[in-house]
Steps between C-alpha positions, in 0.01 A plus 500: 500500500523751218774454242474861387776743585482878488572659162831671597629178659382300198691731263816467709469120497442497123813712453698253712363211291595688181857515632505120533370471143773739380764298685382175339519668158847640573635173638373298204618742230842529664524130593541563873373185669588607855311829463198300376522242778513771766135574424363161618379350824696188596192280449388659171337310214597600145353357180699600193353604165594152377296339779786388723389493863758611755439466875713701741783745454762226457319358194431849361866589551632185330274558199578872479876448522471238225293700250549869566868542419488507120126439491421857404758524220326674212181546706345770710195495722270767637232470766186711518301504822138438399321450831559463873244329724571539869380176656606642836703816563815283504408254219443597137420325175696680228408457133758594239548513126845372406637575153806319368672642194702229328684466169200291389244762602287590797351263755265605778449345840245557772654433842304504823712564807381459856705731717522528878632794697747392766722723710395797285590332166275354233628151412410257223312212657335311213499549126334346198611613156327414174504622143208710386259378231617513141260786427742735678817635340715186489737358243431172321658209683486681837875557550472503881171342610493239225827351626476191712 
């Protein structure tokens, strides 16, 4: 079975994925945990930039409600879509560049999101987030990805 989808359909799906990315950025910068959590499948897997492994929406919700309110004080984050690989027409691997601006400087992450399209919506299914190598634009001490 071919995983390729026609160019116009592919562009429409990429636009829909970009909207999810924009919503993640908005929800994090504005500390809106429920907006963020509305983007996940119930059985999602989320690995934070600090390496914490969260299995299922209940665990993701508990963590998000613990850290997001107040967690972005003095910070901002932007996401840049770098690449989308359609594994199937309804499953995509989404590579991002994540830039945190902190009082201590810039820190850069490189999340990989696996997204699945269900009932016409792209949902976060699995994510792994890591800091980029020190040869990128990062501040000494890694203010975000150096934290345990």
